[in-house]
Every structure is written in structure tokens, then in C-alpha cells.
mmCIF file as Biopython writes it, N, C-alpha, C and O atoms, coordinates in Angstrom:
data_model
#
loop_
_atom_site.group_PDB
_atom_site.id
_atom_site.type_symbol
_atom_site.label_atom_id
_atom_site.label_alt_id
_atom_site.label_comp_id
_atom_site.label_asym_id
_atom_site.label_entity_id
_atom_site.label_seq_id
_atom_site.pdbx_PDB_ins_code
_atom_site.Cartn_x
_atom_site.Cartn_y
_atom_site.Cartn_z
_atom_site.occupancy
_atom_site.B_iso_or_equiv
_atom_site.auth_seq_id
_atom_site.auth_asym_id
_atom_site.pdbx_PDB_model_num
ATOM 1   N N  . MET A ? 1  ? -10.222 22.472 -0.194 1.0 0.0 1  A 1 
ATOM 2   C CA . MET A ? 1  ? -9.759  20.955 0.276  1.0 0.0 1  A 1 
ATOM 3   C C  . MET A ? 1  ? -10.476 21.221 1.549  1.0 0.0 1  A 1 
ATOM 4   O O  . MET A ? 1  ? -11.415 20.425 1.552  1.0 0.0 1  A 1 
ATOM 5   N N  . ARG A ? 2  ? -10.509 21.881 2.548  1.0 0.0 2  A 1 
ATOM 6   C CA . ARG A ? 2  ? -11.218 21.853 3.649  1.0 0.0 2  A 1 
ATOM 7   C C  . ARG A ? 2  ? -12.586 21.338 3.366  1.0 0.0 2  A 1 
ATOM 8   O O  . ARG A ? 2  ? -12.900 20.411 4.113  1.0 0.0 2  A 1 
ATOM 9   N N  . ARG A ? 3  ? -13.730 21.780 2.252  1.0 0.0 3  A 1 
ATOM 10  C CA . ARG A ? 3  ? -14.604 21.760 2.387  1.0 0.0 3  A 1 
ATOM 11  C C  . ARG A ? 3  ? -14.916 19.917 1.801  1.0 0.0 3  A 1 
ATOM 12  O O  . ARG A ? 3  ? -15.846 19.146 2.034  1.0 0.0 3  A 1 
ATOM 13  N N  . LEU A ? 4  ? -13.724 19.780 1.031  1.0 0.0 4  A 1 
ATOM 14  C CA . LEU A ? 4  ? -14.146 18.263 1.043  1.0 0.0 4  A 1 
ATOM 15  C C  . LEU A ? 4  ? -13.413 17.362 1.826  1.0 0.0 4  A 1 
ATOM 16  O O  . LEU A ? 4  ? -13.770 16.191 1.696  1.0 0.0 4  A 1 
ATOM 17  N N  . ARG A ? 5  ? -12.216 17.638 2.831  1.0 0.0 5  A 1 
ATOM 18  C CA . ARG A ? 5  ? -12.464 17.073 4.160  1.0 0.0 5  A 1 
ATOM 19  C C  . ARG A ? 5  ? -13.763 16.906 5.191  1.0 0.0 5  A 1 
ATOM 20  O O  . ARG A ? 5  ? -14.300 16.006 5.837  1.0 0.0 5  A 1 
ATOM 21  N N  . ASN A ? 6  ? -13.901 18.053 4.991  1.0 0.0 6  A 1 
ATOM 22  C CA . ASN A ? 6  ? -15.520 18.199 5.859  1.0 0.0 6  A 1 
ATOM 23  C C  . ASN A ? 6  ? -16.575 16.931 5.443  1.0 0.0 6  A 1 
ATOM 24  O O  . ASN A ? 6  ? -17.115 16.098 6.171  1.0 0.0 6  A 1 
ATOM 25  N N  . GLN A ? 7  ? -16.644 17.129 3.980  1.0 0.0 7  A 1 
ATOM 26  C CA . GLN A ? 7  ? -17.497 16.385 3.450  1.0 0.0 7  A 1 
ATOM 27  C C  . GLN A ? 7  ? -17.343 15.124 3.671  1.0 0.0 7  A 1 
ATOM 28  O O  . GLN A ? 7  ? -18.311 14.402 3.909  1.0 0.0 7  A 1 
ATOM 29  N N  . MET A ? 8  ? -16.061 14.660 3.624  1.0 0.0 8  A 1 
ATOM 30  C CA . MET A ? 8  ? -16.111 12.980 3.209  1.0 0.0 8  A 1 
ATOM 31  C C  . MET A ? 8  ? -15.671 12.767 4.907  1.0 0.0 8  A 1 
ATOM 32  O O  . MET A ? 8  ? -15.284 11.647 5.243  1.0 0.0 8  A 1 
ATOM 33  N N  . VAL A ? 9  ? -15.733 13.661 5.743  1.0 0.0 9  A 1 
ATOM 34  C CA . VAL A ? 9  ? -15.688 12.904 7.237  1.0 0.0 9  A 1 
ATOM 35  C C  . VAL A ? 9  ? -16.772 13.137 8.364  1.0 0.0 9  A 1 
ATOM 36  O O  . VAL A ? 9  ? -16.913 12.670 9.494  1.0 0.0 9  A 1 
ATOM 37  N N  . HIS A ? 10 ? -17.634 14.239 7.444  1.0 0.0 10 A 1 
ATOM 38  C CA . HIS A ? 10 ? -18.898 14.254 8.417  1.0 0.0 10 A 1 
ATOM 39  C C  . HIS A ? 10 ? -20.391 13.766 7.912  1.0 0.0 10 A 1 
ATOM 40  O O  . HIS A ? 10 ? -21.411 13.877 8.593  1.0 0.0 10 A 1 
ATOM 41  N N  . GLU A ? 11 ? -20.328 13.247 6.688  1.0 0.0 11 A 1 
ATOM 42  C CA . GLU A ? 11 ? -21.252 13.020 5.951  1.0 0.0 11 A 1 
ATOM 43  C C  . GLU A ? 11 ? -20.786 11.320 5.339  1.0 0.0 11 A 1 
ATOM 44  O O  . GLU A ? 11 ? -19.739 10.909 4.837  1.0 0.0 11 A 1 
ATOM 45  N N  . TYR A ? 12 ? -21.951 10.711 5.625  1.0 0.0 12 A 1 
ATOM 46  C CA . TYR A ? 12 ? -21.924 8.983  4.983  1.0 0.0 12 A 1 
ATOM 47  C C  . TYR A ? 12 ? -22.453 9.288  3.370  1.0 0.0 12 A 1 
ATOM 48  O O  . TYR A ? 12 ? -23.560 9.580  2.920  1.0 0.0 12 A 1 
ATOM 49  N N  . ILE A ? 13 ? -21.031 9.062  2.688  1.0 0.0 13 A 1 
ATOM 50  C CA . ILE A ? 13 ? -21.648 9.231  1.161  1.0 0.0 13 A 1 
ATOM 51  C C  . ILE A ? 13 ? -21.946 7.676  0.894  1.0 0.0 13 A 1 
ATOM 52  O O  . ILE A ? 13 ? -21.216 6.698  1.061  1.0 0.0 13 A 1 
ATOM 53  N N  . GLU A ? 14 ? -23.191 7.772  0.448  1.0 0.0 14 A 1 
ATOM 54  C CA . GLU A ? 14 ? -23.693 6.333  0.083  1.0 0.0 14 A 1 
ATOM 55  C C  . GLU A ? 14 ? -23.598 6.382  -1.618 1.0 0.0 14 A 1 
ATOM 56  O O  . GLU A ? 14 ? -23.234 5.312  -2.105 1.0 0.0 14 A 1 
ATOM 57  N N  . ASP A ? 15 ? -23.823 7.266  -2.399 1.0 0.0 15 A 1 
ATOM 58  C CA . ASP A ? 15 ? -23.914 7.256  -3.999 1.0 0.0 15 A 1 
ATOM 59  C C  . ASP A ? 15 ? -22.414 7.093  -4.492 1.0 0.0 15 A 1 
ATOM 60  O O  . ASP A ? 15 ? -21.608 7.989  -4.742 1.0 0.0 15 A 1 
ATOM 61  N N  . LEU A ? 16 ? -22.265 5.863  -4.561 1.0 0.0 16 A 1 
ATOM 62  C CA . LEU A ? 16 ? -21.239 5.752  -5.594 1.0 0.0 16 A 1 
ATOM 63  C C  . LEU A ? 16 ? -20.162 6.909  -6.365 1.0 0.0 16 A 1 
ATOM 64  O O  . LEU A ? 16 ? -18.966 7.182  -6.263 1.0 0.0 16 A 1 
ATOM 65  N N  . SER A ? 17 ? -21.146 7.330  -7.060 1.0 0.0 17 A 1 
ATOM 66  C CA . SER A ? 17 ? -20.462 8.187  -7.961 1.0 0.0 17 A 1 
ATOM 67  C C  . SER A ? 17 ? -19.821 9.236  -7.306 1.0 0.0 17 A 1 
ATOM 68  O O  . SER A ? 17 ? -18.664 9.579  -7.552 1.0 0.0 17 A 1 
ATOM 69  N N  . ILE A ? 18 ? -20.674 9.843  -6.331 1.0 0.0 18 A 1 
ATOM 70  C CA . ILE A ? 18 ? -20.648 11.000 -5.444 1.0 0.0 18 A 1 
ATOM 71  C C  . ILE A ? 18 ? -18.783 10.594 -4.685 1.0 0.0 18 A 1 
ATOM 72  O O  . ILE A ? 18 ? -17.807 11.336 -4.798 1.0 0.0 18 A 1 
ATOM 73  N N  . LEU A ? 19 ? -18.817 9.437  -4.077 1.0 0.0 19 A 1 
ATOM 74  C CA . LEU A ? 19 ? -17.834 9.039  -3.251 1.0 0.0 19 A 1 
ATOM 75  C C  . LEU A ? 19 ? -16.610 9.167  -4.147 1.0 0.0 19 A 1 
ATOM 76  O O  . LEU A ? 19 ? -15.708 9.993  -4.006 1.0 0.0 19 A 1 
ATOM 77  N N  . SER A ? 20 ? -16.696 8.316  -5.005 1.0 0.0 20 A 1 
ATOM 78  C CA . SER A ? 20 ? -15.563 8.526  -6.312 1.0 0.0 20 A 1 
ATOM 79  C C  . SER A ? 20 ? -15.109 10.063 -6.449 1.0 0.0 20 A 1 
ATOM 80  O O  . SER A ? 20 ? -13.989 10.541 -6.271 1.0 0.0 20 A 1 
ATOM 81  N N  . ASN A ? 21 ? -16.308 10.695 -6.818 1.0 0.0 21 A 1 
ATOM 82  C CA . ASN A ? 21 ? -15.839 11.751 -7.271 1.0 0.0 21 A 1 
ATOM 83  C C  . ASN A ? 21 ? -14.672 12.727 -6.146 1.0 0.0 21 A 1 
ATOM 84  O O  . ASN A ? 21 ? -13.826 13.590 -6.380 1.0 0.0 21 A 1 
ATOM 85  N N  . ALA A ? 22 ? -15.147 12.083 -4.932 1.0 0.0 22 A 1 
ATOM 86  C CA . ALA A ? 22 ? -14.644 12.836 -3.683 1.0 0.0 22 A 1 
ATOM 87  C C  . ALA A ? 22 ? -13.545 12.239 -3.717 1.0 0.0 22 A 1 
ATOM 88  O O  . ALA A ? 22 ? -12.592 13.017 -3.698 1.0 0.0 22 A 1 
ATOM 89  N N  . LEU A ? 23 ? -13.248 11.027 -3.766 1.0 0.0 23 A 1 
ATOM 90  C CA . LEU A ? 23 ? -12.209 10.381 -3.251 1.0 0.0 23 A 1 
ATOM 91  C C  . LEU A ? 23 ? -10.919 10.819 -4.567 1.0 0.0 23 A 1 
ATOM 92  O O  . LEU A ? 23 ? -9.777  11.137 -4.238 1.0 0.0 23 A 1 
ATOM 93  N N  . ASN A ? 24 ? -11.262 10.772 -5.672 1.0 0.0 24 A 1 
ATOM 94  C CA . ASN A ? 24 ? -10.425 11.532 -7.182 1.0 0.0 24 A 1 
ATOM 95  C C  . ASN A ? 24 ? -10.192 12.931 -6.870 1.0 0.0 24 A 1 
ATOM 96  O O  . ASN A ? 24 ? -9.147  13.332 -7.382 1.0 0.0 24 A 1 
ATOM 97  N N  . LEU A ? 25 ? -10.766 13.729 -6.257 1.0 0.0 25 A 1 
ATOM 98  C CA . LEU A ? 25 ? -10.596 15.107 -5.541 1.0 0.0 25 A 1 
ATOM 99  C C  . LEU A ? 25 ? -9.458  15.153 -4.587 1.0 0.0 25 A 1 
ATOM 100 O O  . LEU A ? 25 ? -8.427  15.815 -4.706 1.0 0.0 25 A 1 
ATOM 101 N N  . ALA A ? 26 ? -9.858  14.205 -3.446 1.0 0.0 26 A 1 
ATOM 102 C CA . ALA A ? 26 ? -8.948  14.179 -2.796 1.0 0.0 26 A 1 
ATOM 103 C C  . ALA A ? 26 ? -7.533  13.762 -2.919 1.0 0.0 26 A 1 
ATOM 104 O O  . ALA A ? 26 ? -6.525  14.022 -2.262 1.0 0.0 26 A 1 
ATOM 105 N N  . HIS A ? 27 ? -7.815  12.891 -4.168 1.0 0.0 27 A 1 
ATOM 106 C CA . HIS A ? 27 ? -6.188  12.478 -4.522 1.0 0.0 27 A 1 
ATOM 107 C C  . HIS A ? 27 ? -5.412  13.375 -5.660 1.0 0.0 27 A 1 
ATOM 108 O O  . HIS A ? 27 ? -4.339  13.079 -6.185 1.0 0.0 27 A 1 
ATOM 109 N N  . ALA A ? 28 ? -6.198  14.525 -5.911 1.0 0.0 28 A 1 
ATOM 110 C CA . ALA A ? 28 ? -5.633  15.489 -6.825 1.0 0.0 28 A 1 
ATOM 111 C C  . ALA A ? 28 ? -4.717  16.262 -5.683 1.0 0.0 28 A 1 
ATOM 112 O O  . ALA A ? 28 ? -3.626  16.717 -6.027 1.0 0.0 28 A 1 
ATOM 113 N N  . PHE A ? 29 ? -5.227  16.421 -4.166 1.0 0.0 29 A 1 
ATOM 114 C CA . PHE A ? 29 ? -4.663  17.206 -3.067 1.0 0.0 29 A 1 
ATOM 115 C C  . PHE A ? 29 ? -3.296  16.776 -2.608 1.0 0.0 29 A 1 
ATOM 116 O O  . PHE A ? 29 ? -2.513  17.532 -2.032 1.0 0.0 29 A 1 
ATOM 117 N N  . VAL A ? 30 ? -2.971  15.067 -3.003 1.0 0.0 30 A 1 
ATOM 118 C CA . VAL A ? 30 ? -1.818  14.953 -2.289 1.0 0.0 30 A 1 
ATOM 119 C C  . VAL A ? 30 ? -0.992  15.442 -2.725 1.0 0.0 30 A 1 
ATOM 120 O O  . VAL A ? 30 ? -0.083  14.940 -2.063 1.0 0.0 30 A 1 
ATOM 121 N N  . PRO A ? 31 ? -0.418  16.264 -3.555 1.0 0.0 31 A 1 
ATOM 122 C CA . PRO A ? 31 ? 1.238   16.802 -3.643 1.0 0.0 31 A 1 
ATOM 123 C C  . PRO A ? 31 ? 1.107   18.073 -2.810 1.0 0.0 31 A 1 
ATOM 124 O O  . PRO A ? 31 ? 2.074   18.572 -2.234 1.0 0.0 31 A 1 
ATOM 125 N N  . GLU A ? 32 ? -0.075  18.555 -2.770 1.0 0.0 32 A 1 
ATOM 126 C CA . GLU A ? 32 ? -0.429  19.802 -1.825 1.0 0.0 32 A 1 
ATOM 127 C C  . GLU A ? 32 ? 0.034   19.476 -0.646 1.0 0.0 32 A 1 
ATOM 128 O O  . GLU A ? 32 ? 0.812   20.242 -0.078 1.0 0.0 32 A 1 
ATOM 129 N N  . LEU A ? 33 ? -0.405  18.139 0.005  1.0 0.0 33 A 1 
ATOM 130 C CA . LEU A ? 33 ? -0.524  17.934 1.374  1.0 0.0 33 A 1 
ATOM 131 C C  . LEU A ? 33 ? 0.849   17.546 1.594  1.0 0.0 33 A 1 
ATOM 132 O O  . LEU A ? 33 ? 1.363   17.860 2.667  1.0 0.0 33 A 1 
ATOM 133 N N  . LEU A ? 34 ? 1.593   16.838 0.635  1.0 0.0 34 A 1 
ATOM 134 C CA . LEU A ? 34 ? 2.928   16.333 1.029  1.0 0.0 34 A 1 
ATOM 135 C C  . LEU A ? 34 ? 3.911   17.776 0.978  1.0 0.0 34 A 1 
ATOM 136 O O  . LEU A ? 34 ? 4.832   17.994 1.766  1.0 0.0 34 A 1 
ATOM 137 N N  . ALA A ? 35 ? 3.586   18.473 0.129  1.0 0.0 35 A 1 
ATOM 138 C CA . ALA A ? 35 ? 4.449   20.052 0.005  1.0 0.0 35 A 1 
ATOM 139 C C  . ALA A ? 35 ? 4.391   20.359 1.487  1.0 0.0 35 A 1 
ATOM 140 O O  . ALA A ? 35 ? 5.366   20.487 2.227  1.0 0.0 35 A 1 
ATOM 141 N N  . ALA A ? 36 ? 2.816   20.482 1.893  1.0 0.0 36 A 1 
ATOM 142 C CA . ALA A ? 36 ? 2.624   21.073 3.586  1.0 0.0 36 A 1 
ATOM 143 C C  . ALA A ? 36 ? 3.429   20.462 4.725  1.0 0.0 36 A 1 
ATOM 144 O O  . ALA A ? 36 ? 4.183   21.124 5.437  1.0 0.0 36 A 1 
ATOM 145 N N  . ALA A ? 37 ? 3.216   19.135 4.849  1.0 0.0 37 A 1 
ATOM 146 C CA . ALA A ? 37 ? 3.814   18.173 5.561  1.0 0.0 37 A 1 
ATOM 147 C C  . ALA A ? 37 ? 5.494   18.524 5.417  1.0 0.0 37 A 1 
ATOM 148 O O  . ALA A ? 37 ? 6.156   18.727 6.435  1.0 0.0 37 A 1 
ATOM 149 N N  . ALA A ? 38 ? 6.032   18.568 4.228  1.0 0.0 38 A 1 
ATOM 150 C CA . ALA A ? 38 ? 7.541   19.004 4.003  1.0 0.0 38 A 1 
ATOM 151 C C  . ALA A ? 38 ? 8.030   19.914 4.757  1.0 0.0 38 A 1 
ATOM 152 O O  . ALA A ? 38 ? 8.881   19.645 5.604  1.0 0.0 38 A 1 
ATOM 153 N N  . ARG A ? 39 ? 7.368   21.644 4.479  1.0 0.0 39 A 1 
ATOM 154 C CA . ARG A ? 39 ? 7.410   22.542 5.504  1.0 0.0 39 A 1 
ATOM 155 C C  . ARG A ? 39 ? 7.283   22.567 6.641  1.0 0.0 39 A 1 
ATOM 156 O O  . ARG A ? 39 ? 8.037   23.393 7.156  1.0 0.0 39 A 1 
ATOM 157 N N  . CYS A ? 40 ? 6.621   22.001 7.378  1.0 0.0 40 A 1 
ATOM 158 C CA . CYS A ? 40 ? 6.316   21.610 8.661  1.0 0.0 40 A 1 
ATOM 159 C C  . CYS A ? 40 ? 7.551   21.099 8.973  1.0 0.0 40 A 1 
ATOM 160 O O  . CYS A ? 40 ? 8.197   21.715 9.821  1.0 0.0 40 A 1 
ATOM 161 N N  . VAL A ? 41 ? 8.018   20.134 8.493  1.0 0.0 41 A 1 
ATOM 162 C CA . VAL A ? 41 ? 9.480   19.231 9.113  1.0 0.0 41 A 1 
ATOM 163 C C  . VAL A ? 41 ? 10.499  20.551 8.973  1.0 0.0 41 A 1 
ATOM 164 O O  . VAL A ? 41 ? 11.200  20.943 9.907  1.0 0.0 41 A 1 
ATOM 165 N N  . GLN A ? 42 ? 10.471  21.049 7.907  1.0 0.0 42 A 1 
ATOM 166 C CA . GLN A ? 42 ? 11.672  21.807 7.872  1.0 0.0 42 A 1 
ATOM 167 C C  . GLN A ? 42 ? 11.445  22.972 9.182  1.0 0.0 42 A 1 
ATOM 168 O O  . GLN A ? 42 ? 12.387  23.267 9.917  1.0 0.0 42 A 1 
ATOM 169 N N  . GLU A ? 43 ? 9.918   23.635 9.362  1.0 0.0 43 A 1 
ATOM 170 C CA . GLU A ? 43 ? 10.370  24.355 10.454 1.0 0.0 43 A 1 
ATOM 171 C C  . GLU A ? 43 ? 10.297  23.390 11.622 1.0 0.0 43 A 1 
ATOM 172 O O  . GLU A ? 43 ? 11.119  23.758 12.461 1.0 0.0 43 A 1 
ATOM 173 N N  . VAL A ? 44 ? 9.662   22.331 12.007 1.0 0.0 44 A 1 
ATOM 174 C CA . VAL A ? 44 ? 10.587  22.169 13.405 1.0 0.0 44 A 1 
ATOM 175 C C  . VAL A ? 44 ? 12.195  21.674 13.327 1.0 0.0 44 A 1 
ATOM 176 O O  . VAL A ? 44 ? 12.798  21.514 14.389 1.0 0.0 44 A 1 
ATOM 177 N N  . GLU A ? 45 ? 12.842  21.448 12.105 1.0 0.0 45 A 1 
ATOM 178 C CA . GLU A ? 45 ? 13.481  21.053 12.074 1.0 0.0 45 A 1 
ATOM 179 C C  . GLU A ? 45 ? 14.887  22.470 12.295 1.0 0.0 45 A 1 
ATOM 180 O O  . GLU A ? 45 ? 16.054  22.422 12.682 1.0 0.0 45 A 1 
ATOM 181 N N  . ARG A ? 46 ? 14.099  23.449 11.877 1.0 0.0 46 A 1 
ATOM 182 C CA . ARG A ? 46 ? 14.837  24.915 12.165 1.0 0.0 46 A 1 
ATOM 183 C C  . ARG A ? 46 ? 14.525  25.243 13.375 1.0 0.0 46 A 1 
ATOM 184 O O  . ARG A ? 46 ? 15.519  25.530 14.042 1.0 0.0 46 A 1 
ATOM 185 N N  . ILE A ? 47 ? 13.356  25.329 14.027 1.0 0.0 47 A 1 
ATOM 186 C CA . ILE A ? 47 ? 13.171  25.405 15.869 1.0 0.0 47 A 1 
ATOM 187 C C  . ILE A ? 47 ? 14.635  25.012 16.495 1.0 0.0 47 A 1 
ATOM 188 O O  . ILE A ? 47 ? 15.502  25.719 17.007 1.0 0.0 47 A 1 
ATOM 189 N N  . ARG A ? 48 ? 14.558  23.480 16.229 1.0 0.0 48 A 1 
ATOM 190 C CA . ARG A ? 48 ? 15.010  22.646 16.800 1.0 0.0 48 A 1 
ATOM 191 C C  . ARG A ? 48 ? 16.502  23.050 16.810 1.0 0.0 48 A 1 
ATOM 192 O O  . ARG A ? 48 ? 17.199  23.017 17.824 1.0 0.0 48 A 1 
ATOM 193 N N  . ALA A ? 49 ? 16.913  23.422 15.618 1.0 0.0 49 A 1 
ATOM 194 C CA . ALA A ? 49 ? 18.202  23.628 15.201 1.0 0.0 49 A 1 
ATOM 195 C C  . ALA A ? 49 ? 18.723  25.096 16.038 1.0 0.0 49 A 1 
ATOM 196 O O  . ALA A ? 49 ? 19.822  25.213 16.580 1.0 0.0 49 A 1 
ATOM 197 N N  . ASN A ? 50 ? 17.604  26.204 15.991 1.0 0.0 50 A 1 
ATOM 198 C CA . ASN A ? 50 ? 17.623  27.581 17.117 1.0 0.0 50 A 1 
ATOM 199 C C  . ASN A ? 50 ? 17.907  27.155 18.086 1.0 0.0 50 A 1 
ATOM 200 O O  . ASN A ? 50 ? 19.062  27.404 18.431 1.0 0.0 50 A 1 
ATOM 201 N N  . ARG A ? 51 ? 17.134  26.386 18.949 1.0 0.0 51 A 1 
ATOM 202 C CA . ARG A ? 51 ? 17.260  25.998 20.225 1.0 0.0 51 A 1 
ATOM 203 C C  . ARG A ? 51 ? 18.550  25.488 20.775 1.0 0.0 51 A 1 
ATOM 204 O O  . ARG A ? 51 ? 18.963  25.966 21.832 1.0 0.0 51 A 1 
ATOM 205 N N  . ALA A ? 52 ? 19.271  24.494 20.108 1.0 0.0 52 A 1 
ATOM 206 C CA . ALA A ? 52 ? 20.349  23.900 20.449 1.0 0.0 52 A 1 
ATOM 207 C C  . ALA A ? 52 ? 21.220  24.927 20.165 1.0 0.0 52 A 1 
ATOM 208 O O  . ALA A ? 52 ? 22.230  24.775 20.852 1.0 0.0 52 A 1 
ATOM 209 N N  . ALA A ? 53 ? 21.285  25.839 19.513 1.0 0.0 53 A 1 
ATOM 210 C CA . ALA A ? 53 ? 22.602  26.646 19.299 1.0 0.0 53 A 1 
ATOM 211 C C  . ALA A ? 53 ? 22.538  28.008 20.619 1.0 0.0 53 A 1 
ATOM 212 O O  . ALA A ? 53 ? 23.455  28.825 20.708 1.0 0.0 53 A 1 
#
């Protein structure tokens, strides 16, 4: 995932087949990224609840 991100951010991809492949690979990571974001939100809520107690 990190290598794909670095490729897409740091390289200008001119070959449309490479760009298409990169975008399709990135789309496959969406569920994993959403799950990671949800875990981050849960952790923030846990920390906030502990500080309030």
C-alpha cells in the first residue's frame, strides 16, 4: 500500500495503462483504509472518554 501511494504521489504517471492499474490497485485498498480510519476514531473516543472520567 505504501509503495503504491509513493508511486502515485511522487511520480507523474503518463502511461494510461500503468495509471489505470495503479488506480484499480488503490481502489482495492479502500476497505482496509476505512477500517483503519474507524479504528483511529474508536481510539480517539476511548482516550477522550478516559480523560473525561
